[in-house]
C-alpha positions as CSV (number, residue, x, y, z in Angstrom):
1,X,0.0,0.0,0.0
2,X,1.7,3.2,-1.2
3,X,1.2,6.8,-0.2
4,X,-2.5,7.4,0.4
5,X,-4.4,10.5,-0.8
6,X,-7.9,11.6,0.1
7,X,-10.6,11.8,-2.6
8,X,-12.3,15.0,-1.4
9,X,-15.0,15.0,-4.1
10,X,-16.5,11.8,-2.6
11,X,-17.1,13.1,0.9
12,X,-19.1,16.0,2.4
13,X,-18.6,16.5,6.2
14,X,-21.4,18.0,8.2
15,X,-21.9,18.4,12.0
16,X,-25.2,17.5,13.6
17,X,-25.7,18.4,17.3
18,X,-22.0,18.6,17.8
19,X,-21.2,15.2,16.3
20,X,-19.5,14.6,12.9
21,X,-21.4,13.0,10.1
22,X,-20.1,11.9,6.7
23,X,-22.3,12.2,3.6
24,X,-20.8,9.6,1.2
25,X,-21.4,11.3,-2.2
26,X,-21.1,8.3,-4.5
27,X,-23.8,6.3,-2.7
28,X,-25.7,9.2,-0.9
29,X,-25.2,7.3,2.3
30,X,-24.6,8.7,5.8
31,X,-22.0,7.5,8.2
32,X,-21.2,8.5,11.8
33,X,-17.4,8.2,11.7
34,X,-15.3,7.2,14.7
35,X,-12.2,9.1,15.8
36,X,-9.9,6.7,14.0
37,X,-11.6,7.2,10.6
38,X,-11.6,11.0,11.1
39,X,-7.9,11.1,11.9
40,X,-6.9,8.8,9.0
41,X,-8.8,10.7,6.5
42,X,-7.5,14.0,7.8
43,X,-3.9,12.7,7.4
44,X,-4.7,11.5,3.9
45,X,-6.1,14.9,3.1
46,X,-2.7,16.6,3.6
47,X,-0.6,17.6,0.6
48,X,2.0,14.9,1.3
49,X,-0.7,12.3,1.9
50,X,-0.5,9.5,4.4
51,X,2.3,6.9,4.5
52,X,0.8,3.7,6.0
53,X,4.3,2.5,6.9
54,X,4.6,5.4,9.4
55,X,1.4,4.3,11.2
56,X,0.2,3.7,13.8
57,X,3.1,5.6,15.5
58,X,1.8,9.0,14.2
59,X,-1.7,8.5,15.4
60,X,-3.0,10.2,18.6
61,X,-4.6,6.9,19.6
62,X,-3.0,3.6,20.6
63,X,-4.3,1.5,17.8
64,X,-2.8,-1.8,16.5
65,X,-1.2,-2.0,13.1
66,X,-3.8,-4.6,11.8
67,X,-6.7,-2.5,13.0
68,X,-5.3,0.6,11.2
69,X,-4.7,-1.4,8.0
70,X,-8.3,-2.8,8.1
71,X,-9.7,0.7,8.5
72,X,-7.6,2.0,5.6
73,X,-9.0,-0.8,3.4
74,X,-12.5,0.2,4.4
75,X,-11.8,3.8,3.4
76,X,-10.3,2.6,0.1
77,X,-13.4,0.5,-0.6
78,X,-15.6,3.6,0.0
79,X,-13.4,5.5,-2.5
80,X,-12.5,8.0,0.1
81,X,-8.8,7.4,-0.1
82,X,-6.6,6.0,-2.9
83,X,-3.0,4.8,-3.3
84,X,-3.1,5.8,-7.0
85,X,-4.0,8.8,-9.0
86,X,-7.3,10.5,-7.9
87,X,-9.7,9.8,-10.6
88,X,-11.9,12.6,-11.9
89,X,-15.6,12.1,-11.6
90,X,-16.7,10.7,-15.0
91,X,-20.0,8.8,-14.9
92,X,-20.7,6.4,-17.6
93,X,-24.2,5.1,-18.3
94,X,-24.8,2.3,-20.8
95,X,-28.5,1.9,-21.7
96,X,-29.3,-1.6,-22.9
97,X,-32.9,-1.9,-21.8
98,X,-35.9,0.4,-21.3
99,X,-37.7,-1.2,-18.3
100,X,-40.8,0.9,-18.5
101,X,-43.0,0.9,-15.4
102,X,-45.0,4.0,-16.2
103,X,-46.8,5.4,-19.3
104,X,-48.3,8.8,-19.3
105,X,-51.4,9.1,-21.5
106,X,-52.1,12.6,-22.8
107,X,-55.8,12.0,-23.1
108,X,-56.8,15.5,-24.2
109,X,-54.9,18.6,-25.3
110,X,-58.0,20.7,-24.3
111,X,-58.3,22.4,-21.0
112,X,-61.1,24.4,-19.5
113,X,-58.6,26.7,-17.7
114,X,-56.3,29.2,-19.0
115,X,-53.5,29.3,-16.4
116,X,-51.1,32.1,-17.2
117,X,-48.0,30.0,-16.4
118,X,-48.9,26.8,-18.1
119,X,-45.9,25.1,-19.8
120,X,-48.0,22.9,-22.1
121,X,-47.1,23.8,-25.7
122,X,-49.9,21.7,-27.2
123,X,-52.7,23.2,-25.0
124,X,-56.0,23.9,-26.7
125,X,-59.2,25.4,-25.6
126,X,-61.9,22.9,-24.7
127,X,-63.6,23.1,-28.1
128,X,-60.4,22.4,-30.1
129,X,-58.9,19.7,-27.8
130,X,-57.4,16.7,-29.5
131,X,-58.5,13.6,-27.6
132,X,-56.7,10.3,-27.5
133,X,-58.8,7.3,-28.5
134,X,-58.9,3.8,-26.9
135,X,-56.9,2.1,-29.5
136,X,-54.0,4.5,-29.0
137,X,-54.2,4.1,-25.2
138,X,-54.2,0.3,-25.5
139,X,-51.2,0.4,-27.8
140,X,-49.4,2.6,-25.4
141,X,-49.9,0.1,-22.6
142,X,-49.0,-2.8,-24.8
143,X,-45.7,-0.9,-25.6
144,X,-45.0,-0.7,-21.9
145,X,-45.7,-4.4,-21.4
146,X,-43.4,-5.4,-24.3
147,X,-40.6,-3.3,-23.0
148,X,-40.7,-4.5,-19.4
149,X,-42.4,-7.9,-19.2
150,X,-40.4,-8.6,-16.0
151,X,-42.3,-5.9,-14.0
152,X,-44.8,-7.0,-11.4
153,X,-46.5,-3.6,-11.2
154,X,-47.2,-0.9,-13.7
155,X,-48.5,2.6,-13.5
156,X,-50.8,4.4,-15.9
157,X,-50.9,8.2,-15.7
158,X,-53.8,10.2,-17.2
159,X,-52.7,13.7,-18.2
160,X,-53.8,16.7,-20.2
161,X,-54.8,19.5,-20.8
162,X,-57.4,18.6,-18.2
163,X,-57.7,14.8,-18.2
164,X,-61.2,14.8,-16.7
165,X,-62.4,16.4,-20.0
166,X,-61.9,12.9,-21.5
167,X,-63.5,10.9,-18.7
168,X,-65.1,8.3,-21.0
169,X,-61.6,7.3,-22.2
170,X,-60.3,7.1,-18.6
171,X,-63.2,4.7,-17.7
172,X,-62.5,2.5,-20.8
173,X,-58.8,2.4,-20.2
174,X,-59.2,1.4,-16.5
175,X,-61.6,-1.4,-17.4
176,X,-59.4,-2.7,-20.2
177,X,-56.0,-2.3,-18.4
178,X,-57.2,-4.0,-15.2
179,X,-58.4,-7.0,-17.2
180,X,-55.3,-7.1,-19.4
181,X,-52.7,-6.6,-16.6
182,X,-54.4,-8.6,-13.9
183,X,-54.7,-11.3,-16.5
184,X,-50.9,-11.5,-16.5
185,X,-50.9,-11.9,-12.8
186,X,-49.5,-8.4,-12.3
187,X,-50.7,-5.2,-10.6
188,X,-51.6,-1.8,-12.1
189,X,-51.9,1.6,-10.5
190,X,-53.6,4.7,-11.9
191,X,-52.5,8.2,-11.3
192,X,-54.1,11.5,-12.3
193,X,-53.4,15.2,-11.9
194,X,-56.5,17.5,-12.2
195,X,-57.5,21.1,-11.8
196,X,-60.6,19.6,-10.0
197,X,-63.1,21.8,-11.7
198,X,-64.8,18.8,-13.3
199,X,-64.9,16.6,-10.3
200,X,-68.2,15.1,-9.2
201,X,-69.1,12.8,-6.4
202,X,-69.7,10.0,-9.0
203,X,-66.2,10.4,-10.4
204,X,-64.7,10.5,-6.9
205,X,-66.4,7.2,-6.2
206,X,-65.0,5.7,-9.4
207,X,-61.4,6.9,-8.6
208,X,-61.7,5.6,-5.0
209,X,-62.9,2.2,-6.2
210,X,-59.9,1.8,-8.5
211,X,-57.4,3.3,-6.0
212,X,-56.3,6.3,-8.1
213,X,-53.4,8.4,-6.9
214,X,-54.9,11.9,-7.1
215,X,-53.0,15.2,-7.2
216,X,-54.9,18.5,-7.3
217,X,-53.4,21.6,-8.9
218,X,-54.1,24.3,-6.4
219,X,-51.9,27.3,-5.6
220,X,-53.2,28.3,-2.1
221,X,-55.7,30.7,-0.7
222,X,-58.2,32.5,-2.9
223,X,-56.2,35.6,-3.7
224,X,-53.1,33.5,-4.7
225,X,-55.0,30.8,-6.6
226,X,-57.1,33.2,-8.6
227,X,-54.1,35.2,-9.6
228,X,-53.1,32.7,-12.3
229,X,-55.5,29.8,-12.3
230,X,-58.3,31.2,-14.2
231,X,-61.0,29.8,-16.5
232,X,-61.1,30.5,-20.2
233,X,-63.6,33.3,-19.5
234,X,-61.0,35.1,-17.3
235,X,-62.7,34.3,-13.9
236,X,-60.8,32.9,-11.0
237,X,-61.5,29.3,-10.1
238,X,-60.7,29.1,-6.3
239,X,-64.4,29.0,-5.2
240,X,-65.2,26.3,-7.7
241,X,-62.2,24.1,-6.9
242,X,-62.7,24.5,-3.1
243,X,-66.3,23.3,-3.6
244,X,-65.4,20.4,-5.8
245,X,-62.6,19.1,-3.5
246,X,-64.7,19.2,-0.3
247,X,-66.3,15.8,-0.9
248,X,-63.1,14.4,-2.2
249,X,-61.1,15.3,0.8
250,X,-63.9,14.2,3.1
251,X,-64.6,10.8,1.6
252,X,-61.6,9.6,-0.4
253,X,-60.1,6.6,1.4
254,X,-57.9,4.5,-1.0
255,X,-54.9,6.8,-1.1
256,X,-53.8,10.2,0.3
257,X,-54.7,13.2,-1.8
258,X,-52.0,15.8,-2.4
259,X,-51.9,19.3,-3.7
260,X,-49.4,20.6,-6.3
261,X,-48.5,24.3,-5.8
262,X,-47.0,26.4,-8.6
263,X,-45.0,29.4,-7.3
264,X,-44.8,32.4,-9.6
265,X,-43.4,35.9,-9.3
266,X,-44.8,37.6,-6.3
267,X,-45.9,34.3,-4.6
268,X,-43.4,33.2,-2.0
269,X,-45.4,32.5,1.2
270,X,-44.6,28.8,1.4
271,X,-45.7,28.4,5.1
272,X,-49.0,30.3,4.6
273,X,-49.9,28.3,1.5
274,X,-49.0,25.0,3.1
275,X,-51.1,25.9,6.2
276,X,-54.1,26.7,4.0
277,X,-54.0,23.6,1.9
278,X,-53.1,21.1,4.5
279,X,-54.5,22.4,7.8
280,X,-57.5,24.3,6.5
281,X,-58.6,22.4,3.4
282,X,-57.4,19.0,4.5
283,X,-54.9,17.8,1.8
284,X,-52.6,15.1,3.0
285,X,-49.6,16.8,1.5
286,X,-48.6,19.9,-0.4
287,X,-45.6,20.1,-2.7
288,X,-44.1,23.2,-4.2
289,X,-42.8,23.8,-7.8
290,X,-41.1,27.2,-8.2
291,X,-41.3,28.6,-11.7
292,X,-38.0,29.8,-13.0
293,X,-38.0,28.8,-16.6
294,X,-41.3,29.6,-18.1
295,X,-41.7,31.0,-21.6
296,X,-43.1,34.2,-20.2
297,X,-40.4,35.8,-18.0
298,X,-42.9,37.9,-16.1
299,X,-44.0,34.8,-14.3
300,X,-40.6,33.5,-13.4
301,X,-39.4,34.0,-9.8
302,X,-36.6,36.5,-9.4
303,X,-33.4,35.3,-7.8
304,X,-34.3,37.1,-4.7
305,X,-37.8,35.6,-4.6
306,X,-36.3,32.1,-5.2
307,X,-34.1,32.6,-2.2
308,X,-37.2,33.6,-0.2
309,X,-38.9,30.5,-1.3
310,X,-36.1,28.3,-0.3
311,X,-35.8,30.1,3.1
312,X,-39.5,29.4,3.5
313,X,-39.0,25.7,2.7
314,X,-36.3,25.4,5.3
315,X,-38.5,27.1,7.9
316,X,-41.4,24.8,7.0
317,X,-38.9,21.9,7.0
318,X,-37.9,22.8,10.6
319,X,-41.6,22.5,11.5
320,X,-41.6,19.1,9.8
321,X,-38.6,17.9,11.8
322,X,-40.2,19.0,15.1
323,X,-43.4,17.1,14.1
324,X,-41.4,14.0,13.0
325,X,-39.7,13.9,16.4
326,X,-43.2,13.5,17.8
327,X,-44.1,10.9,15.3
328,X,-46.2,13.2,13.1
329,X,-46.1,14.0,9.4
330,X,-47.2,17.6,8.6
331,X,-47.5,16.8,4.8
332,X,-44.7,18.8,3.3
333,X,-44.1,17.0,0.0
334,X,-40.7,18.4,-0.9
335,X,-39.3,17.6,2.5
336,X,-40.7,14.1,2.6
337,X,-39.2,13.4,-0.8
338,X,-35.8,14.6,0.3
339,X,-36.0,12.4,3.4
340,X,-37.0,9.4,1.3
341,X,-34.1,9.9,-1.1
342,X,-31.7,10.0,1.8
343,X,-33.4,7.1,3.7
344,X,-33.3,4.9,0.6
345,X,-29.7,6.0,-0.3
346,X,-30.7,6.9,-3.8
347,X,-27.7,7.5,-6.0
348,X,-28.8,8.6,-9.5
349,X,-26.9,8.9,-12.7
350,X,-29.9,10.5,-14.3
351,X,-32.3,12.9,-12.7
352,X,-35.5,10.8,-13.2
353,X,-36.9,7.9,-15.0
354,X,-37.9,9.8,-18.2
355,X,-36.9,7.8,-21.2
356,X,-36.0,4.7,-19.1
357,X,-38.8,3.8,-16.7
358,X,-41.3,6.3,-18.1
359,X,-42.5,7.7,-21.4
360,X,-45.3,9.9,-22.4
361,X,-47.6,9.3,-25.3
362,X,-49.6,12.1,-27.1
363,X,-53.0,11.8,-28.6
364,X,-51.6,10.7,-32.0
365,X,-49.4,7.9,-30.4
366,X,-46.0,9.6,-30.6
367,X,-43.7,8.9,-27.7
368,X,-42.1,11.8,-25.8
369,X,-39.4,11.8,-23.1
370,X,-42.0,12.8,-20.5
371,X,-45.3,14.6,-20.3
372,X,-43.7,18.1,-20.1
373,X,-42.2,17.7,-23.6
374,X,-45.5,16.9,-25.3
375,X,-46.1,19.5,-27.9
376,X,-42.6,20.9,-27.8
377,X,-40.0,21.0,-30.5
378,X,-38.0,18.2,-28.9
379,X,-37.7,15.2,-31.1
380,X,-40.0,12.3,-30.4
381,X,-38.8,8.8,-29.6
382,X,-40.9,6.5,-31.7
383,X,-44.6,5.8,-31.6
384,X,-46.9,3.2,-30.2
385,X,-47.4,1.4,-33.5
386,X,-43.7,1.1,-34.6
387,X,-42.3,1.0,-31.0
388,X,-39.7,3.0,-29.1
389,X,-36.8,4.6,-30.8
390,X,-34.3,2.7,-28.8
391,X,-31.2,4.2,-30.4
392,X,-32.5,7.8,-30.0
393,X,-33.4,7.2,-26.3
394,X,-30.1,5.5,-25.6
395,X,-28.1,8.3,-27.2
396,X,-30.0,11.0,-25.2
397,X,-29.8,9.3,-21.8
398,X,-26.2,8.4,-22.1
399,X,-25.2,11.8,-23.3
400,X,-27.1,13.6,-20.6
401,X,-25.6,11.3,-17.9
402,X,-22.1,12.4,-18.9
403,X,-21.6,15.6,-16.9
404,X,-17.9,15.4,-16.5
405,X,-17.4,18.6,-18.5
406,X,-20.4,20.5,-17.1
407,X,-19.2,21.5,-13.7
408,X,-20.7,18.6,-11.7
409,X,-17.5,16.7,-10.9
410,X,-16.9,18.2,-7.5
411,X,-20.6,18.8,-6.6
412,X,-21.7,17.1,-3.4
413,X,-25.2,16.6,-4.6
414,X,-24.3,15.3,-8.1
415,X,-25.9,11.9,-7.4
416,X,-29.1,13.4,-6.0
417,X,-29.6,16.2,-8.5
418,X,-28.0,14.4,-11.4
419,X,-28.1,17.6,-13.5
420,X,-31.7,18.5,-12.8
421,X,-34.9,18.2,-14.7
422,X,-34.6,17.8,-18.5
423,X,-37.5,20.1,-19.3
424,X,-36.3,22.7,-16.8
425,X,-33.0,22.8,-18.7
426,X,-34.8,22.8,-22.0
427,X,-37.0,25.7,-21.0
428,X,-34.3,27.8,-19.3
429,X,-31.3,27.2,-21.7
430,X,-32.9,25.8,-24.8
431,X,-30.9,22.6,-24.3
432,X,-32.0,19.6,-22.2
433,X,-28.3,18.6,-21.9
434,X,-27.4,21.6,-19.8
435,X,-27.6,21.1,-16.0
436,X,-30.0,23.4,-14.1
437,X,-27.2,25.8,-13.0
438,X,-29.7,28.4,-11.6
439,X,-30.7,25.9,-8.9
440,X,-27.2,24.7,-7.9
441,X,-26.4,26.7,-4.8
442,X,-29.9,26.5,-3.4
443,X,-30.2,22.8,-4.0
444,X,-26.9,22.2,-2.2
445,X,-28.2,24.2,0.8
446,X,-31.5,22.3,0.7
447,X,-29.8,18.9,0.7
448,X,-27.5,20.1,3.5
449,X,-30.6,20.9,5.5
450,X,-32.1,17.5,4.6
451,X,-29.0,15.7,5.8
452,X,-29.2,17.6,9.1
453,X,-32.9,16.9,9.4
454,X,-32.6,13.2,8.5
455,X,-29.8,12.7,11.1
456,X,-31.8,14.4,13.8
457,X,-34.8,12.3,13.1
458,X,-32.8,9.1,12.9
459,X,-31.1,9.9,16.2
460,X,-34.2,10.8,18.2
461,X,-37.1,9.1,16.5
462,X,-36.1,6.5,13.9
463,X,-39.5,4.9,14.0
464,X,-40.8,7.9,12.0
465,X,-38.8,6.7,9.0
466,X,-40.3,3.2,9.2
467,X,-43.8,4.6,10.1
468,X,-45.3,7.7,8.6
469,X,-42.6,8.2,6.0
470,X,-42.7,4.6,4.8
471,X,-46.5,4.8,4.9
472,X,-46.4,7.8,2.5
473,X,-44.3,5.8,0.0
474,X,-46.4,2.7,0.1
475,X,-49.6,4.8,-0.5
């Protein structure tokens, strides 16, 4: 074993309640190091490195030679030290299969709302909406089954426009898909995001009977919601939405119902919005999506507003930690997702499953990377009749995963962020290959907060991670 050097880009040190904690960047794992590991790594981090032959005599502790050697081998296995050249971060992804678990069906381009910030490039008014037919939906599902016959569970997402404007198709697809997929001895889940204006008690009962995962697009109290979420006649929709969701939130039993909040310029009150949606209206969870890359710059948050939003998220996150220590989940979606990523040790070479585990199909049967690209100028990747464009998807995913020349090599969250959302990059920079640089500093701070929060919960109430948090994921 030659001179040992530390590999600093693979470790991020934090301190939690006065105790050191290691965030192992390659695996997104957390370790509570002992004094020996800390000292050995500190010695290896010097310019001259660490000479194993001079140990253990130079250590402050009385440690046997074999114990020191064993610990050094552990640090080498974790790629925290090396006796060779320090290798630059250069991820390689080789895509050989496309194990689809999810297909997004864009059932109608028409929408009865005219939200000012909507990113959908194929959006039509209700009269001109292009509806998917049953044959296209069936072919989309068959495509998923062909690509991933090994899966035990599949997910079908209904999207729009407003998906409830093509409710007859949703009913037909559910009946057919359950028969088809259950007939294979496999399970199927259904997911739907809706503006809720077309909800009825009869539809709610249908969704409940088939265990739909429902998300309602709602931006907060009336003044905030009505600012951007307006009907095609220019009227605000808060009163209608609040009325429609009342029986949903009172009677829906199969799965928790969440709210998706879009934050635009001038809207930064994360805590107030969350309080209204969760504590006053009764949503199980609220998640926040800041707008920074919309086509209309007037709706994008300024850098100062974005900082305010993240400060609010941290403040709400502190409330979530306090509740978790008491065994309660306050329903803060972004925080719960971050905790889940850390708890499961997710280490990602790509930011999401788009193009690998998920594809989106438009009304004509063309395949898109995800639902956010439907109607955009991005190339499509095959169609449901001819199949996936495997070569095109392979080239895209492998090229995007290579961020060695894009400033990610030394980033401590490189395997959590993985360059950020493809569509966010496409909208902001005109190139889905470009990492979402405008989020970098804030995301690093957010993950640091998450590490601290996770460690505190793990230390004082680990049952929360196996209880409320695990229950959220299984739902």
